[in-house]
Backbone bond lengths (Angstrom), bond angles and torsions (degrees), N, CA, C in turn:
res aa  C-N    CA-C-N  psi(-1)  N-CA   C-N-CA  omega(-1)  CA-C   N-CA-C  phi
1 M - - - 1.460 - - 1.516 108.60 -
2 I 1.335 115.89 130.16 1.449 121.31 179.80 1.516 109.40 -90.84
3 A 1.317 116.17 132.87 1.457 119.98 -178.08 1.519 110.70 -73.95
4 R 1.322 114.20 159.61 1.451 119.76 173.33 1.510 109.55 -112.18
5 R 1.300 116.74 157.44 1.461 120.94 176.12 1.525 107.46 -87.89
6 L 1.323 116.80 126.93 1.454 121.79 -171.91 1.517 111.30 -95.59
7 P 1.338 117.80 136.26 1.472 120.50 -174.37 1.514 113.53 -79.72
8 V 1.348 116.46 70.41 1.459 120.56 176.90 1.508 109.34 -142.07
9 P 1.336 119.45 144.17 1.447 121.38 177.96 1.511 113.10 -79.05
10 T 1.313 118.44 -29.16 1.454 121.71 179.32 1.509 107.37 -143.16
11 L 1.363 115.74 -173.93 1.453 119.86 179.20 1.524 112.28 -78.21
12 R 1.316 118.57 1.30 1.453 119.45 -174.77 1.506 112.95 -71.97
13 A 1.335 118.45 -28.91 1.452 119.16 -173.30 1.510 110.88 -145.69
14 V 1.327 116.00 92.45 1.446 121.09 174.46 1.519 107.77 -117.98
15 T 1.317 117.68 123.95 1.446 121.06 -178.71 1.514 109.07 -82.67
16 V 1.328 117.44 123.84 1.448 122.59 -178.25 1.518 109.28 -99.73
17 A 1.318 117.62 128.75 1.458 121.02 176.43 1.512 108.93 -65.45
18 A 1.311 116.67 141.24 1.456 120.70 -177.20 1.519 111.45 -66.95
19 L 1.301 116.39 -41.76 1.452 120.20 178.54 1.516 108.48 -125.07
20 L 1.314 117.85 133.51 1.448 121.65 -176.88 1.519 108.75 -83.47
21 A 1.358 115.35 117.76 1.454 119.80 -175.49 1.508 110.84 -94.16
22 G 1.341 115.21 -178.41 1.441 120.70 173.53 1.505 114.32 101.66
23 T 1.339 119.38 1.69 1.449 121.76 177.13 1.510 108.35 -108.38
24 L 1.300 118.10 132.50 1.448 120.86 -177.65 1.514 110.56 -71.95
25 A 1.350 115.25 152.64 1.458 120.64 -178.18 1.517 111.28 -59.15
26 G 1.321 117.85 -32.73 1.452 120.88 -178.58 1.506 113.04 -65.90
27 C 1.339 117.88 -14.63 1.467 121.23 -179.65 1.519 112.09 -92.55
28 A 1.328 118.09 -2.86 1.457 120.73 -177.73 1.513 110.50 -65.34
29 K 1.334 115.94 144.76 1.445 122.18 178.01 1.511 108.90 -116.41
30 R 1.331 116.58 166.11 1.443 121.57 177.44 1.528 109.49 -58.08
31 G 1.322 116.93 129.74 1.457 121.19 179.45 1.509 113.63 97.61
32 D 1.363 117.51 -12.62 1.464 119.76 176.73 1.523 109.98 -68.03
33 I 1.317 115.38 148.31 1.454 120.70 170.52 1.513 107.28 -92.29
34 V 1.341 115.65 118.04 1.450 121.17 -177.74 1.518 108.46 -115.69
35 V 1.315 116.24 126.67 1.454 121.80 179.47 1.514 108.42 -116.27
36 D 1.340 117.66 116.56 1.455 121.49 177.70 1.507 109.24 -81.26
37 E 1.322 115.77 132.11 1.456 121.00 -178.99 1.521 112.45 -89.61
38 G 1.339 117.37 -3.82 1.442 120.33 175.27 1.517 114.19 90.83
39 V 1.330 118.45 -4.01 1.459 120.46 -179.76 1.529 110.03 -130.33
40 G 1.326 115.37 31.87 1.445 119.43 177.83 1.513 114.10 82.01
41 I 1.339 118.40 7.58 1.460 122.58 179.15 1.522 109.07 -105.20
42 T 1.309 116.23 134.52 1.453 120.87 -178.80 1.513 109.76 -122.47
43 A 1.325 117.13 135.34 1.459 122.01 175.41 1.517 108.84 -111.61
44 I 1.315 117.32 132.94 1.457 122.44 -179.33 1.511 108.70 -117.21
45 R 1.313 116.27 124.06 1.446 119.75 -178.85 1.517 110.10 -78.47
46 S 1.318 116.43 132.14 1.448 122.90 -178.98 1.517 109.53 -117.85
47 R 1.354 116.00 151.49 1.469 119.88 172.20 1.525 111.48 -76.06
48 C 1.314 116.69 -15.28 1.467 120.11 179.63 1.525 110.10 -69.75
49 P 1.317 117.34 145.28 1.466 120.06 179.86 1.518 111.69 -76.48
50 A 1.317 115.38 148.81 1.463 119.59 165.33 1.528 106.94 -69.40
51 V 1.323 116.38 151.10 1.459 120.50 -176.98 1.525 109.26 -124.11
52 G 1.334 117.08 135.53 1.447 118.96 -179.05 1.518 113.21 -166.19
53 I 1.319 114.26 174.97 1.457 122.95 176.89 1.520 108.04 -113.68
54 P 1.318 120.04 117.13 1.469 120.41 176.58 1.526 111.02 -60.50
55 D 1.314 116.29 144.04 1.457 120.64 178.30 1.532 111.11 -54.98
56 Y 1.323 115.09 145.96 1.458 125.51 177.71 1.517 113.38 74.33
57 T 1.347 118.57 1.06 1.465 120.43 178.29 1.519 112.74 -113.50
58 G 1.321 117.71 1.01 1.453 120.78 -178.60 1.516 114.08 -92.37
59 D 1.337 116.76 0.02 1.469 121.31 178.99 1.524 108.95 -135.63
60 V 1.317 116.07 149.63 1.458 120.62 175.01 1.523 108.48 -141.49
61 T 1.333 115.50 136.47 1.465 122.04 178.06 1.525 108.62 -120.69
62 M 1.314 115.95 125.67 1.463 121.58 178.82 1.520 108.88 -109.15
63 F 1.325 115.60 138.51 1.470 121.52 -177.82 1.529 110.07 -112.49
64 R 1.330 115.11 154.08 1.465 119.75 179.21 1.527 111.23 -70.65
65 A 1.328 116.06 -56.67 1.464 120.99 -177.19 1.524 109.35 -103.41
66 P 1.331 118.40 131.64 1.461 121.15 179.27 1.527 111.44 -60.60
67 G 1.336 115.01 142.10 1.457 120.43 174.86 1.512 115.12 86.57
68 D 1.319 117.66 -11.89 1.465 121.29 -179.47 1.531 108.10 -108.25
69 K 1.339 115.75 105.35 1.464 120.09 -176.15 1.522 112.26 -105.62
70 T 1.323 116.58 31.43 1.459 121.37 176.38 1.526 110.03 -82.01
71 A 1.328 115.81 159.06 1.461 120.56 -179.20 1.525 111.61 -60.36
72 A 1.331 116.59 -34.42 1.462 119.99 -178.70 1.522 112.66 -67.18
73 N 1.336 117.03 -18.26 1.463 121.09 -177.41 1.529 112.82 -98.36
74 I 1.334 117.65 1.15 1.467 120.57 -178.32 1.525 110.29 -67.88
75 D 1.321 115.92 133.18 1.464 122.20 179.25 1.527 110.16 -100.17
76 V 1.346 116.59 -61.68 1.464 122.20 -177.16 1.521 109.04 -136.59
77 V 1.319 116.44 138.91 1.464 122.98 173.39 1.523 107.71 -122.39
78 A 1.331 117.28 133.02 1.465 120.82 179.62 1.521 109.72 -132.95
79 T 1.332 115.79 147.41 1.456 122.69 -179.89 1.517 109.55 -131.36
80 M 1.322 116.18 136.09 1.459 122.16 175.49 1.532 108.07 -94.99
81 T 1.335 116.45 130.01 1.461 119.80 -175.64 1.526 110.11 -152.72
82 N 1.345 115.50 177.64 1.469 122.39 177.31 1.525 112.38 54.44
83 V 1.319 116.71 43.84 1.464 120.65 178.65 1.526 109.17 -77.62
84 R 1.312 115.59 123.24 1.468 121.72 179.43 1.522 108.99 -132.11
85 S 1.327 115.34 149.90 1.464 118.39 -174.37 1.517 111.79 -128.80
86 Q 1.324 113.90 155.79 1.456 123.03 170.08 1.514 107.36 -133.42
87 C 1.326 116.29 151.02 1.463 119.16 -175.40 1.515 109.93 -150.36
88 N 1.320 115.44 139.72 1.458 122.11 174.51 1.516 108.42 -115.91
89 E 1.332 116.11 107.74 1.457 120.45 -179.31 1.525 112.54 -112.49
90 E 1.323 116.06 11.06 1.457 119.60 -170.87 1.521 113.71 -91.21
91 Q 1.326 119.55 -24.77 1.452 120.70 -171.60 1.523 111.64 -133.86
92 G 1.339 114.37 153.20 1.454 120.66 172.75 1.513 113.88 79.02
93 E 1.337 115.01 175.32 1.454 121.75 -178.75 1.520 112.35 -83.69
94 K 1.324 117.17 -10.89 1.454 121.77 -179.07 1.529 110.35 -119.50
95 V 1.301 115.49 142.44 1.457 121.93 171.01 1.530 106.94 -92.76
96 F 1.340 116.36 125.78 1.458 120.63 -177.37 1.517 109.50 -106.19
97 A 1.324 116.64 122.19 1.465 122.15 179.99 1.515 109.78 -122.69
98 T 1.313 115.76 139.03 1.456 121.14 176.07 1.526 109.24 -127.38
99 A 1.306 114.93 153.18 1.463 120.78 176.25 1.521 108.83 -137.56
100 T 1.314 116.92 138.77 1.458 122.02 172.86 1.524 108.26 -113.13
101 F 1.313 115.93 151.91 1.458 119.91 179.88 1.520 109.67 -152.47
102 D 1.325 115.09 157.31 1.455 121.91 175.38 1.523 109.35 -106.70
103 V 1.319 116.25 145.25 1.455 122.15 171.34 1.532 107.36 -116.79
104 L 1.327 115.83 118.60 1.453 122.90 178.50 1.523 108.25 -102.78
105 A 1.312 117.19 124.71 1.465 121.16 -174.33 1.522 111.01 -125.57
106 R 1.329 114.71 150.61 1.467 122.04 176.54 1.530 108.32 -137.16
107 R 1.315 116.79 137.67 1.466 120.65 179.32 1.528 109.83 -119.49
108 S 1.307 115.93 156.63 1.458 121.20 -178.99 1.526 112.04 -85.88
109 D 1.333 116.47 -40.98 1.467 121.26 -177.75 1.529 108.81 -96.82
110 T 1.305 117.23 111.69 1.466 121.29 -177.20 1.520 112.82 -101.71
111 G 1.309 117.80 18.83 1.456 121.92 -171.88 1.511 115.97 -61.15
112 G 1.325 119.35 -41.30 1.458 120.59 -175.53 1.515 111.19 -144.44
113 A 1.324 116.22 175.84 1.458 120.82 177.18 1.531 109.38 -66.25
114 R 1.343 115.64 146.58 1.458 118.86 -176.19 1.525 110.69 -156.82
115 Q 1.323 115.79 144.95 1.459 122.52 172.59 1.524 108.76 -110.19
116 V 1.337 115.65 135.84 1.460 121.20 175.58 1.523 108.04 -126.49
117 T 1.326 117.19 122.65 1.469 122.06 179.81 1.528 109.31 -106.72
118 I 1.331 115.03 128.50 1.464 121.12 -175.57 1.523 108.86 -122.37
119 P 1.335 118.27 127.44 1.465 119.97 177.43 1.529 111.70 -77.76
120 Y 1.327 115.57 148.46 1.460 120.44 175.12 1.528 109.21 -140.69
121 F 1.323 116.38 160.20 1.466 120.49 -179.85 1.522 110.28 -112.09
122 V 1.328 114.41 154.30 1.462 123.28 171.56 1.521 105.73 -127.80
123 S 1.317 117.37 117.00 1.453 120.55 -174.58 1.519 110.57 -131.08
124 V 1.325 115.81 144.43 1.458 121.90 173.79 1.520 107.99 -109.30
125 L 1.319 115.47 125.18 1.455 122.02 -178.48 1.524 109.06 -110.92
126 Q 1.328 116.46 131.91 1.462 121.33 178.39 1.522 109.96 -113.45
127 G 1.327 115.97 134.05 1.453 120.38 174.37 1.506 114.91 67.85
128 G 1.312 117.85 13.12 1.452 120.96 176.13 1.510 115.36 89.58
129 N 1.349 118.71 -14.84 1.473 118.19 -176.08 1.524 114.28 -149.33
130 T 1.320 118.62 4.44 1.460 121.00 -179.17 1.523 109.62 -113.39
131 V 1.332 116.55 120.73 1.463 120.86 178.40 1.522 108.19 -80.70
132 A 1.340 115.55 109.15 1.463 120.63 -179.63 1.522 111.62 -79.54
133 S 1.325 117.10 -32.44 1.467 120.66 178.16 1.518 108.66 -161.56
134 K 1.328 115.12 156.36 1.462 120.37 175.96 1.521 108.90 -153.34
135 R 1.330 114.89 132.81 1.463 121.08 176.92 1.526 108.78 -129.92
136 I 1.322 115.30 151.72 1.464 121.55 177.81 1.520 109.09 -111.42
137 G 1.321 115.99 131.08 1.457 121.85 174.63 1.516 109.43 -125.91
138 S 1.308 117.15 -173.78 1.461 120.62 177.54 1.515 109.46 -145.98
139 I 1.313 115.37 152.42 1.461 121.46 178.19 1.524 107.50 -130.67
140 T 1.328 116.14 139.04 1.465 121.59 -176.11 1.518 110.57 -110.46
141 I 1.319 114.86 128.85 1.460 122.26 177.20 1.527 108.10 -102.79
142 N 1.311 117.44 129.47 1.463 122.53 -179.97 1.528 109.87 -109.77
143 F 1.320 115.46 114.46 1.461 122.00 175.22 1.528 108.73 -97.44
144 A 1.321 116.64 128.08 1.460 120.22 172.86 1.528 109.29 -79.26
145 A 1.304 116.99 160.92 1.465 120.80 179.06 1.526 109.91 -57.11
146 G 1.319 115.97 129.77 1.448 121.25 -179.74 1.515 114.75 81.74
147 Q 1.328 117.67 -4.33 1.461 121.67 -177.03 1.519 110.76 -88.69
148 E 1.319 116.50 127.32 1.465 121.04 179.28 1.523 112.23 -86.85
149 R 1.323 117.71 -35.92 1.456 122.12 -175.12 1.524 110.65 -119.94
150 A 1.330 115.08 147.03 1.458 121.35 176.49 1.520 108.24 -153.74
151 Q 1.315 116.32 165.97 1.461 119.52 178.52 1.513 110.62 -148.41
152 A 1.329 114.67 163.22 1.457 121.39 178.05 1.514 108.01 -148.15
153 K 1.328 116.49 160.11 1.455 122.14 -179.68 1.530 109.15 -112.49
154 G 1.341 115.92 133.93 1.457 121.38 178.64 1.516 111.57 -117.41
155 T 1.323 115.78 164.90 1.466 122.33 -179.87 1.518 109.85 -134.73
156 A 1.311 115.48 139.94 1.467 121.85 175.48 1.521 108.39 -130.27
157 S 1.319 116.83 148.74 1.464 120.00 179.47 1.520 109.86 -150.02
158 A 1.321 115.13 159.48 1.460 120.09 179.82 1.514 109.96 -160.68
159 Y 1.335 114.94 150.45 1.453 121.87 172.37 1.529 108.75 -105.67
160 I 1.330 115.73 138.91 1.463 121.85 178.65 1.515 108.26 -125.45
161 D 1.312 116.04 133.84 1.455 120.87 -179.32 1.527 110.15 -63.19
162 R 1.342 115.84 122.99 1.464 119.79 -176.97 1.530 111.84 -61.41
163 A 1.326 116.52 -39.63 1.460 119.61 -178.95 1.526 111.33 -63.11
164 A 1.343 116.39 -39.91 1.460 120.10 -179.75 1.519 111.75 -68.04
165 A 1.344 117.46 -28.71 1.459 121.70 -178.40 1.526 112.59 -91.33
166 T 1.332 117.06 5.16 1.461 122.11 -179.18 1.523 109.93 -107.05
167 L 1.313 116.35 131.19 1.462 119.88 179.09 1.520 110.63 -70.22
168 P 1.346 118.98 141.28 1.459 121.61 173.99 1.525 110.61 -58.78
169 E 1.319 116.13 150.56 1.458 120.08 -175.55 1.529 112.38 -60.51
170 D 1.343 117.30 -38.14 1.463 117.90 -178.80 1.522 111.52 -66.26
171 I 1.342 116.74 -33.22 1.464 120.28 177.23 1.519 110.36 -71.50
172 R 1.324 116.82 -41.41 1.465 120.22 176.16 1.522 111.01 -58.42
173 E 1.328 115.56 -42.91 1.461 119.28 -178.81 1.522 111.13 -64.44
174 R 1.319 116.70 -39.18 1.467 119.99 -179.57 1.521 111.59 -67.34
175 I 1.349 116.56 -30.82 1.460 119.74 179.46 1.523 111.72 -79.19
176 T 1.331 116.61 -41.07 1.466 120.44 -170.82 1.525 113.51 -96.22
177 R 1.313 119.61 -6.45 1.465 121.30 -176.82 1.521 111.05 -58.56
178 K 1.334 115.01 132.62 1.452 120.32 177.65 1.526 109.90 -68.97
179 R 1.297 115.94 132.06 1.457 121.42 179.13 1.522 109.39 -115.86
180 K 1.317 115.86 134.99 1.454 121.32 -178.33 1.524 109.92 -97.89
181 P 1.326 116.78 149.88 1.466 119.12 174.89 1.525 110.54 -55.39
182 G 1.284 116.26 133.91 1.457 120.96 -178.28 1.506 113.82 99.48
183 D 1.352 117.52 -18.64 1.466 119.61 174.48 1.527 109.29 -62.21
184 T 1.321 116.15 146.61 1.462 119.81 -177.07 1.520 112.37 -61.06
185 D 1.335 117.82 -29.44 1.463 120.99 -179.13 1.523 112.50 -108.24
186 A 1.331 117.26 18.05 1.468 120.38 -175.91 1.520 111.68 -61.01
187 A 1.321 116.81 -35.71 1.472 120.44 -176.19 1.521 112.50 -100.74
188 V 1.330 116.89 11.01 1.461 120.62 -177.17 1.518 110.17 -99.45
189 D 1.301 116.33 126.48 1.465 121.78 176.65 1.524 108.49 -68.01
190 P 1.341 119.05 120.81 1.475 119.68 -179.93 1.522 112.58 -59.71
191 L 1.332 117.47 -26.50 1.462 119.85 179.67 1.518 112.21 -74.87
192 A 1.334 116.83 -6.38 1.459 119.81 174.51 1.524 111.17 -77.08
193 D 1.326 116.61 -15.86 1.462 121.55 177.26 1.527 108.11 -73.24
194 P 1.341 119.12 122.66 1.470 120.96 -178.21 1.522 113.57 -56.39
195 Q 1.352 117.47 -36.57 1.461 119.79 -179.97 1.525 111.36 -66.77
196 V 1.333 116.17 -41.98 1.459 120.39 178.56 1.524 110.01 -66.39
197 R 1.321 116.57 -44.74 1.462 121.15 -178.85 1.524 110.64 -61.79
198 A 1.328 117.02 -41.47 1.462 121.03 179.95 1.526 111.04 -67.33
199 A 1.331 117.59 -38.79 1.464 120.76 179.71 1.526 110.81 -66.74
200 V 1.333 116.98 -39.93 1.463 120.67 177.74 1.526 110.04 -64.39
201 A 1.328 116.40 -41.62 1.464 119.95 179.06 1.521 111.10 -62.45
202 R 1.341 117.24 -44.01 1.474 120.48 -179.18 1.523 111.68 -61.70
203 A 1.333 116.59 -32.20 1.465 120.80 -177.65 1.523 112.54 -90.21
204 S 1.330 117.43 5.21 1.463 121.82 -178.63 1.531 109.75 -102.55
205 F 1.321 116.20 134.08 1.460 121.72 -177.16 1.526 109.51 -128.00
206 E 1.328 115.50 156.08 1.455 122.23 173.18 1.524 109.55 -134.14
207 L 1.312 115.55 140.71 1.457 122.55 172.84 1.529 106.67 -103.33
208 L 1.327 115.98 113.28 1.457 121.59 -174.07 1.523 110.55 -111.36
209 V 1.323 115.90 137.18 1.457 121.01 175.38 1.527 108.45 -130.06
210 G 1.320 115.78 147.77 1.457 121.04 178.76 1.513 109.51 -176.20
211 F 1.316 116.75 169.00 1.455 120.26 176.71 1.524 109.99 -70.62
212 Q 1.333 115.98 140.82 1.463 121.61 176.73 1.525 107.59 -82.53
213 L 1.313 116.53 96.97 1.461 121.98 -173.22 1.522 111.31 -97.78
214 N 1.328 116.04 150.08 1.467 118.77 170.18 1.524 108.58 -84.64
215 N 1.315 116.55 176.15 1.466 120.20 -174.82 1.524 112.63 -60.98
216 D 1.334 116.65 -38.71 1.461 119.81 179.75 1.525 111.24 -65.91
217 Q 1.319 116.69 -42.15 1.462 120.29 179.81 1.525 111.35 -66.26
218 L 1.315 116.20 -40.23 1.467 120.19 178.87 1.520 110.53 -65.35
219 A 1.322 117.09 -42.27 1.459 120.82 179.31 1.529 110.68 -65.64
220 Y 1.320 117.33 -38.04 1.462 121.01 178.12 1.518 110.32 -61.74
221 N 1.340 117.62 -44.63 1.461 121.47 179.84 1.531 111.10 -64.25
222 A 1.308 116.65 -37.86 1.465 120.75 -175.60 1.510 113.16 -75.04
223 T 1.345 117.69 -22.33 1.460 119.93 -173.28 1.509 114.75 -114.93
224 R 1.325 118.43 -7.43 1.476 119.25 -176.17 1.528 110.82 -71.18
């Protein structure tokens, strides 16, 4: 699964889709919640987290001299990309999700060999706005002498409580109950019910990765 870049400046506000789309109806298994969109598209809710990079955290720019943010003062620029995930939701009390990503870096001074270590975060978000966990790691880029560009591969992982990622039975029943023409709620989207929508949000998780930026770096990304 390829991650998407999420439209948020920080971990404070990430909007979580109620149902995770992108799986064909033919892949549904017994017990899956399947929602028909009415145009031949089917969304299947998974206990696995969506994976993405919050906006403004997928790039980092390092400067030689503090306080000078001109192009001539740029030392190293790095970008996080190619985020892909794997997840095992079939066994045990925990859902285990992993993500791999590439960091592509470019430096201005190519004079000699150099190592650059960049911190990054791995965070699990529940319900779109609650940070369930956060860890800090680091990735090292090795530039050979005379080399302008280099890259490295990183890995992130997290465990998610299976019970927390599972919808309560009464909510499942309200979503999947067969409705007949003429029923008072036949044309009503069950997700329009605030209780159902809130329960789906609580059971939805995201695995987020990005560079661990300081306030100046975050502001630079947001305003450049």
